[in-house]
PDB file of the backbone (N, CA, C, O) and the ligand in Angstrom, with CONECT records:
HET     ZN  A 101       1
ATOM      1  N   MET A   1      49.505  -1.539  28.325  1.00  0.00           N
ATOM      2  CA  MET A   1      50.254  -0.899  29.260  1.00  0.00           C
ATOM      3  C   MET A   1      50.341   0.582  28.821  1.00  0.00           C
ATOM      4  O   MET A   1      50.610   0.832  27.646  1.00  0.00           O
ATOM      5  N   PRO A   2      50.116   1.617  29.752  1.00  0.00           N
ATOM      6  CA  PRO A   2      50.315   3.067  29.530  1.00  0.00           C
ATOM      7  C   PRO A   2      51.903   3.183  29.306  1.00  0.00           C
ATOM      8  O   PRO A   2      52.710   2.448  29.876  1.00  0.00           O
ATOM      9  N   VAL A   3      52.195   4.058  28.529  1.00  0.00           N
ATOM     10  CA  VAL A   3      53.732   4.509  28.461  1.00  0.00           C
ATOM     11  C   VAL A   3      54.032   5.469  29.610  1.00  0.00           C
ATOM     12  O   VAL A   3      53.366   6.500  29.703  1.00  0.00           O
ATOM     13  N   ARG A   4      55.016   5.186  30.509  1.00  0.00           N
ATOM     14  CA  ARG A   4      55.342   5.902  31.558  1.00  0.00           C
ATOM     15  C   ARG A   4      56.434   7.127  31.171  1.00  0.00           C
ATOM     16  O   ARG A   4      57.329   7.063  30.329  1.00  0.00           O
ATOM     17  N   GLN A   5      56.132   8.112  31.926  1.00  0.00           N
ATOM     18  CA  GLN A   5      57.055   9.281  31.529  1.00  0.00           C
ATOM     19  C   GLN A   5      58.491   8.897  32.225  1.00  0.00           C
ATOM     20  O   GLN A   5      58.606   8.537  33.396  1.00  0.00           O
ATOM     21  N   LEU A   6      59.365   9.014  31.456  1.00  0.00           N
ATOM     22  CA  LEU A   6      60.835   8.826  31.740  1.00  0.00           C
ATOM     23  C   LEU A   6      61.303  10.221  32.364  1.00  0.00           C
ATOM     24  O   LEU A   6      61.093  11.347  31.914  1.00  0.00           O
ATOM     25  N   TYR A   7      61.981   9.853  33.500  1.00  0.00           N
ATOM     26  CA  TYR A   7      62.680  11.135  34.137  1.00  0.00           C
ATOM     27  C   TYR A   7      64.178  11.009  34.201  1.00  0.00           C
ATOM     28  O   TYR A   7      64.691   9.891  34.157  1.00  0.00           O
ATOM     29  N   ARG A   8      64.857  12.031  34.296  1.00  0.00           N
ATOM     30  CA  ARG A   8      66.314  11.929  34.447  1.00  0.00           C
ATOM     31  C   ARG A   8      66.745  12.391  35.964  1.00  0.00           C
ATOM     32  O   ARG A   8      66.681  13.570  36.311  1.00  0.00           O
ATOM     33  N   LEU A   9      67.170  11.390  36.786  1.00  0.00           N
ATOM     34  CA  LEU A   9      67.442  11.646  38.031  1.00  0.00           C
ATOM     35  C   LEU A   9      68.965  11.756  38.443  1.00  0.00           C
ATOM     36  O   LEU A   9      69.754  11.118  37.745  1.00  0.00           O
ATOM     37  N   ARG A  10      69.427  12.435  39.416  1.00  0.00           N
ATOM     38  CA  ARG A  10      70.752  12.789  39.713  1.00  0.00           C
ATOM     39  C   ARG A  10      70.942  12.467  41.275  1.00  0.00           C
ATOM     40  O   ARG A  10      70.117  12.778  42.134  1.00  0.00           O
ATOM     41  N   ALA A  11      72.017  11.874  41.488  1.00  0.00           N
ATOM     42  CA  ALA A  11      72.443  11.673  42.867  1.00  0.00           C
ATOM     43  C   ALA A  11      73.179  12.798  43.184  1.00  0.00           C
ATOM     44  O   ALA A  11      74.180  12.973  42.488  1.00  0.00           O
ATOM     45  N   PRO A  12      72.918  13.714  44.165  1.00  0.00           N
ATOM     46  CA  PRO A  12      73.476  14.831  44.419  1.00  0.00           C
ATOM     47  C   PRO A  12      75.151  14.828  44.812  1.00  0.00           C
ATOM     48  O   PRO A  12      75.956  15.699  44.483  1.00  0.00           O
ATOM     49  N   ARG A  13      75.388  13.796  45.482  1.00  0.00           N
ATOM     50  CA  ARG A  13      76.653  13.806  45.911  1.00  0.00           C
ATOM     51  C   ARG A  13      77.669  13.238  44.931  1.00  0.00           C
ATOM     52  O   ARG A  13      78.761  13.776  44.751  1.00  0.00           O
ATOM     53  N   THR A  14      77.238  12.025  44.241  1.00  0.00           N
ATOM     54  CA  THR A  14      78.008  11.404  43.273  1.00  0.00           C
ATOM     55  C   THR A  14      77.825  12.103  41.775  1.00  0.00           C
ATOM     56  O   THR A  14      78.665  12.016  40.880  1.00  0.00           O
ATOM     57  N   GLY A  15      76.861  12.643  41.701  1.00  0.00           N
ATOM     58  CA  GLY A  15      76.561  13.379  40.273  1.00  0.00           C
ATOM     59  C   GLY A  15      76.126  12.076  39.367  1.00  0.00           C
ATOM     60  O   GLY A  15      76.160  12.226  38.146  1.00  0.00           O
ATOM     61  N   ARG A  16      75.794  11.039  39.803  1.00  0.00           N
ATOM     62  CA  ARG A  16      75.500   9.959  38.890  1.00  0.00           C
ATOM     63  C   ARG A  16      73.975  10.079  38.440  1.00  0.00           C
ATOM     64  O   ARG A  16      73.102  10.265  39.287  1.00  0.00           O
ATOM     65  N   GLU A  17      73.690   9.972  37.132  1.00  0.00           N
ATOM     66  CA  GLU A  17      72.452  10.068  36.611  1.00  0.00           C
ATOM     67  C   GLU A  17      71.835   8.892  35.984  1.00  0.00           C
ATOM     68  O   GLU A  17      72.426   8.151  35.199  1.00  0.00           O
ATOM     69  N   VAL A  18      70.480   8.741  36.412  1.00  0.00           N
ATOM     70  CA  VAL A  18      69.764   7.573  35.918  1.00  0.00           C
ATOM     71  C   VAL A  18      68.476   7.955  35.105  1.00  0.00           C
ATOM     72  O   VAL A  18      67.843   8.952  35.449  1.00  0.00           O
ATOM     73  N   LEU A  19      68.088   7.234  34.092  1.00  0.00           N
ATOM     74  CA  LEU A  19      66.730   7.469  33.499  1.00  0.00           C
ATOM     75  C   LEU A  19      65.887   6.393  33.933  1.00  0.00           C
ATOM     76  O   LEU A  19      66.097   5.220  33.624  1.00  0.00           O
ATOM     77  N   ILE A  20      64.883   6.806  34.687  1.00  0.00           N
ATOM     78  CA  ILE A  20      63.866   5.867  34.913  1.00  0.00           C
ATOM     79  C   ILE A  20      62.388   6.333  34.819  1.00  0.00           C
ATOM     80  O   ILE A  20      62.070   7.508  35.003  1.00  0.00           O
ATOM     81  N   PRO A  21      61.498   5.342  34.521  1.00  0.00           N
ATOM     82  CA  PRO A  21      60.172   5.971  34.417  1.00  0.00           C
ATOM     83  C   PRO A  21      59.482   5.984  35.928  1.00  0.00           C
ATOM     84  O   PRO A  21      58.920   5.030  36.466  1.00  0.00           O
ATOM     85  N   ALA A  22      59.667   7.272  36.454  1.00  0.00           N
ATOM     86  CA  ALA A  22      59.469   7.513  37.838  1.00  0.00           C
ATOM     87  C   ALA A  22      57.974   7.897  37.916  1.00  0.00           C
ATOM     88  O   ALA A  22      57.361   8.371  36.958  1.00  0.00           O
ATOM     89  N   GLU A  23      57.424   7.652  39.154  1.00  0.00           N
ATOM     90  CA  GLU A  23      55.912   8.065  39.359  1.00  0.00           C
ATOM     91  C   GLU A  23      56.021   9.315  40.259  1.00  0.00           C
ATOM     92  O   GLU A  23      56.921   9.392  41.095  1.00  0.00           O
ATOM     93  N   PRO A  24      55.166  10.233  40.104  1.00  0.00           N
ATOM     94  CA  PRO A  24      55.046  11.293  41.010  1.00  0.00           C
ATOM     95  C   PRO A  24      54.700  10.910  42.373  1.00  0.00           C
ATOM     96  O   PRO A  24      53.968   9.991  42.741  1.00  0.00           O
ATOM     97  N   GLY A  25      55.308  11.717  43.021  1.00  0.00           N
ATOM     98  CA  GLY A  25      55.181  11.319  44.666  1.00  0.00           C
ATOM     99  C   GLY A  25      56.060  10.338  45.191  1.00  0.00           C
ATOM    100  O   GLY A  25      56.082  10.175  46.411  1.00  0.00           O
ATOM    101  N   LYS A  26      56.768   9.681  44.472  1.00  0.00           N
ATOM    102  CA  LYS A  26      57.624   8.450  45.142  1.00  0.00           C
ATOM    103  C   LYS A  26      58.952   9.004  45.095  1.00  0.00           C
ATOM    104  O   LYS A  26      59.289   9.825  44.241  1.00  0.00           O
ATOM    105  N   VAL A  27      59.854   8.486  46.170  1.00  0.00           N
ATOM    106  CA  VAL A  27      61.080   8.874  46.413  1.00  0.00           C
ATOM    107  C   VAL A  27      61.915   7.826  45.764  1.00  0.00           C
ATOM    108  O   VAL A  27      61.595   6.646  45.907  1.00  0.00           O
ATOM    109  N   TYR A  28      62.999   8.174  45.036  1.00  0.00           N
ATOM    110  CA  TYR A  28      64.082   7.159  44.385  1.00  0.00           C
ATOM    111  C   TYR A  28      65.367   7.520  45.090  1.00  0.00           C
ATOM    112  O   TYR A  28      65.780   8.662  45.294  1.00  0.00           O
ATOM    113  N   VAL A  29      65.911   6.439  45.414  1.00  0.00           N
ATOM    114  CA  VAL A  29      67.140   6.466  46.109  1.00  0.00           C
ATOM    115  C   VAL A  29      68.441   5.846  45.269  1.00  0.00           C
ATOM    116  O   VAL A  29      68.203   4.942  44.468  1.00  0.00           O
ATOM    117  N   ASP A  30      69.572   6.232  45.406  1.00  0.00           N
ATOM    118  CA  ASP A  30      70.720   5.680  44.654  1.00  0.00           C
ATOM    119  C   ASP A  30      71.037   4.357  45.304  1.00  0.00           C
ATOM    120  O   ASP A  30      71.261   4.229  46.508  1.00  0.00           O
ATOM    121  N   GLU A  31      71.038   3.393  44.424  1.00  0.00           N
ATOM    122  CA  GLU A  31      71.273   1.902  44.767  1.00  0.00           C
ATOM    123  C   GLU A  31      72.530   1.759  45.745  1.00  0.00           C
ATOM    124  O   GLU A  31      72.551   1.028  46.736  1.00  0.00           O
ATOM    125  N   ASP A  32      73.417   2.453  45.370  1.00  0.00           N
ATOM    126  CA  ASP A  32      74.751   2.211  46.077  1.00  0.00           C
ATOM    127  C   ASP A  32      74.886   3.042  47.454  1.00  0.00           C
ATOM    128  O   ASP A  32      75.184   2.530  48.533  1.00  0.00           O
ATOM    129  N   THR A  33      74.609   4.457  47.229  1.00  0.00           N
ATOM    130  CA  THR A  33      74.950   5.261  48.381  1.00  0.00           C
ATOM    131  C   THR A  33      73.525   5.454  49.268  1.00  0.00           C
ATOM    132  O   THR A  33      73.590   6.073  50.330  1.00  0.00           O
ATOM    133  N   GLY A  34      72.447   4.995  48.877  1.00  0.00           N
ATOM    134  CA  GLY A  34      71.105   5.221  49.529  1.00  0.00           C
ATOM    135  C   GLY A  34      70.681   6.660  49.626  1.00  0.00           C
ATOM    136  O   GLY A  34      69.726   6.949  50.348  1.00  0.00           O
ATOM    137  N   GLU A  35      71.338   7.600  48.934  1.00  0.00           N
ATOM    138  CA  GLU A  35      70.963   9.054  49.125  1.00  0.00           C
ATOM    139  C   GLU A  35      69.851   9.215  48.036  1.00  0.00           C
ATOM    140  O   GLU A  35      69.898   8.689  46.924  1.00  0.00           O
ATOM    141  N   PRO A  36      68.747  10.090  48.549  1.00  0.00           N
ATOM    142  CA  PRO A  36      67.460  10.488  47.573  1.00  0.00           C
ATOM    143  C   PRO A  36      68.049  11.130  46.391  1.00  0.00           C
ATOM    144  O   PRO A  36      68.896  12.021  46.430  1.00  0.00           O
ATOM    145  N   LEU A  37      67.507  10.579  45.278  1.00  0.00           N
ATOM    146  CA  LEU A  37      67.747  11.244  43.988  1.00  0.00           C
ATOM    147  C   LEU A  37      66.965  12.382  43.682  1.00  0.00           C
ATOM    148  O   LEU A  37      65.769  12.346  43.973  1.00  0.00           O
ATOM    149  N   GLU A  38      67.480  13.461  43.103  1.00  0.00           N
ATOM    150  CA  GLU A  38      66.842  14.766  42.750  1.00  0.00           C
ATOM    151  C   GLU A  38      66.455  14.632  41.273  1.00  0.00           C
ATOM    152  O   GLU A  38      67.243  14.082  40.503  1.00  0.00           O
ATOM    153  N   VAL A  39      65.229  15.128  40.822  1.00  0.00           N
ATOM    154  CA  VAL A  39      64.927  15.210  39.496  1.00  0.00           C
ATOM    155  C   VAL A  39      65.584  16.133  38.847  1.00  0.00           C
ATOM    156  O   VAL A  39      65.638  17.279  39.295  1.00  0.00           O
ATOM    157  N   VAL A  40      66.150  15.799  37.758  1.00  0.00           N
ATOM    158  CA  VAL A  40      66.882  16.804  36.921  1.00  0.00           C
ATOM    159  C   VAL A  40      65.946  17.164  35.720  1.00  0.00           C
ATOM    160  O   VAL A  40      65.866  18.328  35.327  1.00  0.00           O
ATOM    161  N   GLY A  41      65.401  16.378  35.277  1.00  0.00           N
ATOM    162  CA  GLY A  41      64.665  16.803  34.043  1.00  0.00           C
ATOM    163  C   GLY A  41      63.511  15.661  33.558  1.00  0.00           C
ATOM    164  O   GLY A  41      63.609  14.501  33.958  1.00  0.00           O
ATOM    165  N   LYS A  42      62.605  16.011  32.822  1.00  0.00           N
ATOM    166  CA  LYS A  42      61.626  14.932  32.147  1.00  0.00           C
ATOM    167  C   LYS A  42      62.304  14.783  30.872  1.00  0.00           C
ATOM    168  O   LYS A  42      62.809  15.717  30.250  1.00  0.00           O
ATOM    169  N   VAL A  43      62.291  13.399  30.460  1.00  0.00           N
ATOM    170  CA  VAL A  43      62.570  13.030  29.083  1.00  0.00           C
ATOM    171  C   VAL A  43      61.476  12.962  28.258  1.00  0.00           C
ATOM    172  O   VAL A  43      60.590  12.154  28.535  1.00  0.00           O
ATOM    173  N   LEU A  44      61.368  13.755  27.175  1.00  0.00           N
ATOM    174  CA  LEU A  44      60.185  13.651  26.425  1.00  0.00           C
ATOM    175  C   LEU A  44      60.367  12.749  25.238  1.00  0.00           C
ATOM    176  O   LEU A  44      61.275  12.896  24.419  1.00  0.00           O
ATOM    177  N   PRO A  45      59.503  11.857  25.192  1.00  0.00           N
ATOM    178  CA  PRO A  45      59.550  10.865  24.018  1.00  0.00           C
ATOM    179  C   PRO A  45      58.788  11.439  22.999  1.00  0.00           C
ATOM    180  O   PRO A  45      57.685  11.829  23.383  1.00  0.00           O
ATOM    181  N   LEU A  46      59.031  11.606  21.843  1.00  0.00           N
ATOM    182  CA  LEU A  46      58.483  12.198  20.749  1.00  0.00           C
ATOM    183  C   LEU A  46      57.931  10.835  19.976  1.00  0.00           C
ATOM    184  O   LEU A  46      58.858  10.202  19.472  1.00  0.00           O
ATOM    185  N   ALA A  47      56.856  10.356  19.811  1.00  0.00           N
ATOM    186  CA  ALA A  47      56.250   9.118  19.459  1.00  0.00           C
ATOM    187  C   ALA A  47      56.948   8.892  17.983  1.00  0.00           C
ATOM    188  O   ALA A  47      57.786   8.000  17.849  1.00  0.00           O
ATOM    189  N   PRO A  48      56.611   9.636  17.012  1.00  0.00           N
ATOM    190  CA  PRO A  48      57.216   9.275  15.616  1.00  0.00           C
ATOM    191  C   PRO A  48      58.731   9.587  15.521  1.00  0.00           C
ATOM    192  O   PRO A  48      59.098  10.523  14.812  1.00  0.00           O
ATOM    193  N   SER A  49      59.592   8.863  16.187  1.00  0.00           N
ATOM    194  CA  SER A  49      60.883   9.277  16.220  1.00  0.00           C
ATOM    195  C   SER A  49      61.737   8.035  16.067  1.00  0.00           C
ATOM    196  O   SER A  49      61.511   6.987  16.672  1.00  0.00           O
ATOM    197  N   ASN A  50      62.853   8.245  15.116  1.00  0.00           N
ATOM    198  CA  ASN A  50      63.737   7.112  14.936  1.00  0.00           C
ATOM    199  C   ASN A  50      64.893   7.044  15.947  1.00  0.00           C
ATOM    200  O   ASN A  50      65.609   6.046  16.035  1.00  0.00           O
ATOM    201  N   SER A  51      65.058   8.198  16.747  1.00  0.00           N
ATOM    202  CA  SER A  51      65.968   8.510  17.573  1.00  0.00           C
ATOM    203  C   SER A  51      65.967   7.664  18.807  1.00  0.00           C
ATOM    204  O   SER A  51      64.914   7.366  19.371  1.00  0.00           O
ATOM    205  N   SER A  52      67.221   7.252  19.258  1.00  0.00           N
ATOM    206  CA  SER A  52      67.310   6.479  20.531  1.00  0.00           C
ATOM    207  C   SER A  52      67.800   7.370  21.630  1.00  0.00           C
ATOM    208  O   SER A  52      67.921   6.884  22.754  1.00  0.00           O
ATOM    209  N   LEU A  53      68.088   8.604  21.419  1.00  0.00           N
ATOM    210  CA  LEU A  53      68.513   9.551  22.203  1.00  0.00           C
ATOM    211  C   LEU A  53      67.325  10.187  23.151  1.00  0.00           C
ATOM    212  O   LEU A  53      66.218  10.517  22.725  1.00  0.00           O
ATOM    213  N   PRO A  54      67.769  10.297  24.531  1.00  0.00           N
ATOM    214  CA  PRO A  54      66.835  10.944  25.239  1.00  0.00           C
ATOM    215  C   PRO A  54      66.690  12.519  24.870  1.00  0.00           C
ATOM    216  O   PRO A  54      67.489  13.099  24.135  1.00  0.00           O
ATOM    217  N   TRP A  55      65.598  13.115  25.458  1.00  0.00           N
ATOM    218  CA  TRP A  55      65.569  14.535  25.077  1.00  0.00           C
ATOM    219  C   TRP A  55      66.215  15.265  26.212  1.00  0.00           C
ATOM    220  O   TRP A  55      65.577  15.522  27.233  1.00  0.00           O
ATOM    221  N   ALA A  56      67.468  15.605  26.056  1.00  0.00           N
ATOM    222  CA  ALA A  56      68.299  16.266  27.127  1.00  0.00           C
ATOM    223  C   ALA A  56      68.897  17.394  26.348  1.00  0.00           C
ATOM    224  O   ALA A  56      68.926  17.274  25.123  1.00  0.00           O
ATOM    225  N   VAL A  57      69.403  18.531  26.932  1.00  0.00           N
ATOM    226  CA  VAL A  57      69.962  19.591  26.391  1.00  0.00           C
ATOM    227  C   VAL A  57      71.369  19.170  25.460  1.00  0.00           C
ATOM    228  O   VAL A  57      71.640  19.738  24.402  1.00  0.00           O
ATOM    229  N   ASP A  58      72.060  18.253  25.961  1.00  0.00           N
ATOM    230  CA  ASP A  58      73.363  17.769  25.362  1.00  0.00           C
ATOM    231  C   ASP A  58      73.017  16.759  24.290  1.00  0.00           C
ATOM    232  O   ASP A  58      73.938  16.291  23.619  1.00  0.00           O
ATOM    233  N   THR A  59      71.724  16.371  24.064  1.00  0.00           N
ATOM    234  CA  THR A  59      71.576  15.588  22.811  1.00  0.00           C
ATOM    235  C   THR A  59      70.653  16.011  21.890  1.00  0.00           C
ATOM    236  O   THR A  59      70.202  15.295  20.996  1.00  0.00           O
ATOM    237  N   LEU A  60      70.325  17.300  22.109  1.00  0.00           N
ATOM    238  CA  LEU A  60      69.468  18.123  21.095  1.00  0.00           C
ATOM    239  C   LEU A  60      70.206  19.190  20.471  1.00  0.00           C
ATOM    240  O   LEU A  60      71.221  19.737  20.902  1.00  0.00           O
ATOM    241  N   ARG A  61      69.441  19.472  19.172  1.00  0.00           N
ATOM    242  CA  ARG A  61      69.956  20.657  18.278  1.00  0.00           C
ATOM    243  C   ARG A  61      68.608  21.332  17.867  1.00  0.00           C
ATOM    244  O   ARG A  61      67.523  20.863  18.211  1.00  0.00           O
ATOM    245  N   PHE A  62      68.719  22.286  17.226  1.00  0.00           N
ATOM    246  CA  PHE A  62      67.535  22.955  16.617  1.00  0.00           C
ATOM    247  C   PHE A  62      67.679  22.818  15.114  1.00  0.00           C
ATOM    248  O   PHE A  62      68.767  22.945  14.552  1.00  0.00           O
ATOM    249  N   CYS A  63      66.514  22.547  14.465  1.00  0.00           N
ATOM    250  CA  CYS A  63      66.278  22.413  13.274  1.00  0.00           C
ATOM    251  C   CYS A  63      66.421  23.820  12.586  1.00  0.00           C
ATOM    252  O   CYS A  63      65.988  24.833  13.135  1.00  0.00           O
ATOM    253  N   ASN A  64      67.090  23.844  11.277  1.00  0.00           N
ATOM    254  CA  ASN A  64      67.543  25.034  10.660  1.00  0.00           C
ATOM    255  C   ASN A  64      66.250  25.408   9.902  1.00  0.00           C
ATOM    256  O   ASN A  64      66.339  26.521   9.384  1.00  0.00           O
ATOM    257  N   TRP A  65      65.059  24.774   9.693  1.00  0.00           N
ATOM    258  CA  TRP A  65      63.989  25.173   8.952  1.00  0.00           C
ATOM    259  C   TRP A  65      63.018  25.732   9.845  1.00  0.00           C
ATOM    260  O   TRP A  65      62.567  26.864   9.671  1.00  0.00           O
ATOM    261  N   CYS A  66      62.598  24.818  11.011  1.00  0.00           N
ATOM    262  CA  CYS A  66      61.416  25.048  11.902  1.00  0.00           C
ATOM    263  C   CYS A  66      61.902  25.708  13.282  1.00  0.00           C
ATOM    264  O   CYS A  66      61.184  26.338  14.058  1.00  0.00           O
ATOM    265  N   ASP A  67      63.026  25.484  13.400  1.00  0.00           N
ATOM    266  CA  ASP A  67      63.587  26.144  14.769  1.00  0.00           C
ATOM    267  C   ASP A  67      63.074  25.139  15.960  1.00  0.00           C
ATOM    268  O   ASP A  67      63.017  25.613  17.094  1.00  0.00           O
ATOM    269  N   GLN A  68      62.788  24.104  15.802  1.00  0.00           N
ATOM    270  CA  GLN A  68      62.182  23.066  16.784  1.00  0.00           C
ATOM    271  C   GLN A  68      63.346  22.252  17.286  1.00  0.00           C
ATOM    272  O   GLN A  68      64.327  22.109  16.557  1.00  0.00           O
ATOM    273  N   PRO A  69      63.303  21.732  18.433  1.00  0.00           N
ATOM    274  CA  PRO A  69      64.397  20.880  18.801  1.00  0.00           C
ATOM    275  C   PRO A  69      64.499  19.445  18.394  1.00  0.00           C
ATOM    276  O   PRO A  69      63.443  18.815  18.451  1.00  0.00           O
ATOM    277  N   ALA A  70      65.574  18.805  17.991  1.00  0.00           N
ATOM    278  CA  ALA A  70      65.449  17.398  17.346  1.00  0.00           C
ATOM    279  C   ALA A  70      66.532  16.970  17.788  1.00  0.00           C
ATOM    280  O   ALA A  70      67.453  17.756  18.013  1.00  0.00           O
ATOM    281  N   GLN A  71      66.669  15.448  18.038  1.00  0.00           N
ATOM    282  CA  GLN A  71      67.672  14.645  18.409  1.00  0.00           C
ATOM    283  C   GLN A  71      68.979  14.865  17.477  1.00  0.00           C
ATOM    284  O   GLN A  71      68.794  14.984  16.266  1.00  0.00           O
ATOM    285  N   LYS A  72      70.250  14.920  17.981  1.00  0.00           N
ATOM    286  CA  LYS A  72      71.268  14.981  17.057  1.00  0.00           C
ATOM    287  C   LYS A  72      71.559  13.776  16.237  1.00  0.00           C
ATOM    288  O   LYS A  72      72.284  13.852  15.245  1.00  0.00           O
ATOM    289  N   ASP A  73      71.024  12.694  16.620  1.00  0.00           N
ATOM    290  CA  ASP A  73      71.309  11.569  15.741  1.00  0.00           C
ATOM    291  C   ASP A  73      70.311  11.461  14.543  1.00  0.00           C
ATOM    292  O   ASP A  73      70.400  10.475  13.812  1.00  0.00           O
ATOM    293  N   LEU A  74      69.432  12.349  14.317  1.00  0.00           N
ATOM    294  CA  LEU A  74      68.465  12.297  13.235  1.00  0.00           C
ATOM    295  C   LEU A  74      68.917  13.217  12.270  1.00  0.00           C
ATOM    296  O   LEU A  74      69.507  14.269  12.515  1.00  0.00           O
ATOM    297  N   ASN A  75      68.558  12.692  10.957  1.00  0.00           N
ATOM    298  CA  ASN A  75      68.879  13.537   9.813  1.00  0.00           C
ATOM    299  C   ASN A  75      67.735  14.401   9.343  1.00  0.00           C
ATOM    300  O   ASN A  75      67.871  15.497   8.799  1.00  0.00           O
ATOM    301  N   ASP A  76      66.584  13.792   9.611  1.00  0.00           N
ATOM    302  CA  ASP A  76      65.239  14.366   9.102  1.00  0.00           C
ATOM    303  C   ASP A  76      64.608  15.010  10.458  1.00  0.00           C
ATOM    304  O   ASP A  76      64.552  14.342  11.491  1.00  0.00           O
ATOM    305  N   CYS A  77      64.153  16.304  10.388  1.00  0.00           N
ATOM    306  CA  CYS A  77      63.536  16.917  11.631  1.00  0.00           C
ATOM    307  C   CYS A  77      62.199  16.170  11.916  1.00  0.00           C
ATOM    308  O   CYS A  77      61.382  15.994  11.012  1.00  0.00           O
ATOM    309  N   PRO A  78      61.980  15.713  13.254  1.00  0.00           N
ATOM    310  CA  PRO A  78      60.743  14.920  13.659  1.00  0.00           C
ATOM    311  C   PRO A  78      59.504  16.039  13.558  1.00  0.00           C
ATOM    312  O   PRO A  78      58.329  15.699  13.417  1.00  0.00           O
ATOM    313  N   THR A  79      59.917  17.319  13.646  1.00  0.00           N
ATOM    314  CA  THR A  79      58.689  18.445  13.478  1.00  0.00           C
ATOM    315  C   THR A  79      58.087  18.639  12.301  1.00  0.00           C
ATOM    316  O   THR A  79      56.879  18.551  12.079  1.00  0.00           O
ATOM    317  N   CYS A  80      59.149  18.967  11.366  1.00  0.00           N
ATOM    318  CA  CYS A  80      58.537  19.563   9.905  1.00  0.00           C
ATOM    319  C   CYS A  80      58.985  18.474   8.930  1.00  0.00           C
ATOM    320  O   CYS A  80      58.587  18.631   7.776  1.00  0.00           O
ATOM    321  N   GLY A  81      59.780  17.339   9.192  1.00  0.00           N
ATOM    322  CA  GLY A  81      60.153  16.484   8.239  1.00  0.00           C
ATOM    323  C   GLY A  81      61.255  16.640   7.079  1.00  0.00           C
ATOM    324  O   GLY A  81      61.596  15.815   6.232  1.00  0.00           O
ATOM    325  N   ARG A  82      61.670  17.842   7.284  1.00  0.00           N
ATOM    326  CA  ARG A  82      62.758  18.221   6.405  1.00  0.00           C
ATOM    327  C   ARG A  82      64.096  17.896   6.795  1.00  0.00           C
ATOM    328  O   ARG A  82      64.381  17.751   7.984  1.00  0.00           O
ATOM    329  N   ARG A  83      64.975  17.766   5.834  1.00  0.00           N
ATOM    330  CA  ARG A  83      66.335  17.277   6.164  1.00  0.00           C
ATOM    331  C   ARG A  83      67.114  18.418   6.607  1.00  0.00           C
ATOM    332  O   ARG A  83      67.125  19.449   5.935  1.00  0.00           O
ATOM    333  N   MET A  84      67.831  18.298   7.796  1.00  0.00           N
ATOM    334  CA  MET A  84      68.348  19.335   8.528  1.00  0.00           C
ATOM    335  C   MET A  84      69.811  19.389   8.014  1.00  0.00           C
ATOM    336  O   MET A  84      70.409  18.408   7.571  1.00  0.00           O
ATOM    337  N   ALA A  85      70.345  20.692   8.123  1.00  0.00           N
ATOM    338  CA  ALA A  85      71.630  20.989   7.667  1.00  0.00           C
ATOM    339  C   ALA A  85      72.601  20.237   8.704  1.00  0.00           C
ATOM    340  O   ALA A  85      72.353  20.109   9.903  1.00  0.00           O
ATOM    341  N   ALA A  86      73.850  19.719   7.987  1.00  0.00           N
ATOM    342  CA  ALA A  86      74.816  19.147   8.818  1.00  0.00           C
ATOM    343  C   ALA A  86      75.151  19.952   9.953  1.00  0.00           C
ATOM    344  O   ALA A  86      75.221  21.178   9.869  1.00  0.00           O
ATOM    345  N   LEU A  87      75.393  19.221  11.172  1.00  0.00           N
ATOM    346  CA  LEU A  87      75.841  19.733  12.424  1.00  0.00           C
ATOM    347  C   LEU A  87      77.280  20.353  12.036  1.00  0.00           C
ATOM    348  O   LEU A  87      78.079  19.794  11.285  1.00  0.00           O
ATOM    349  N   PRO A  88      77.509  21.748  12.742  1.00  0.00           N
ATOM    350  CA  PRO A  88      78.715  22.194  12.666  1.00  0.00           C
ATOM    351  C   PRO A  88      79.769  21.429  13.705  1.00  0.00           C
ATOM    352  O   PRO A  88      79.455  21.029  14.827  1.00  0.00           O
ATOM    353  N   ARG A  89      80.973  21.320  13.148  1.00  0.00           N
ATOM    354  CA  ARG A  89      81.961  20.549  14.124  1.00  0.00           C
ATOM    355  C   ARG A  89      82.948  21.680  14.774  1.00  0.00           C
ATOM    356  O   ARG A  89      83.821  21.350  15.577  1.00  0.00           O
TER     357      ARG A  89
HETATM  358 ZN    ZN A 101      62.159  21.259  11.425  1.00  0.00          ZN2+
END
């Protein structure tokens, strides 16, 4: 079975967000309100990653070695494999 692209969709009125493997050209509606969902972003799964976090702005940081995005719950950078510096608090 092919891996389907995950998308982040938002209901404009309620602001509720869902992650679903959406198909291009298909319209998705909110289960409760019936309003059409708008696409907020694509979730990029990076294959060799131990992270369970989606690739969204608020779950990413930048590696201090190679400056590539990495999920905040990872200790080692998925791009260069080096241990990233502790996150500032
Ligand atoms: Zn790196």
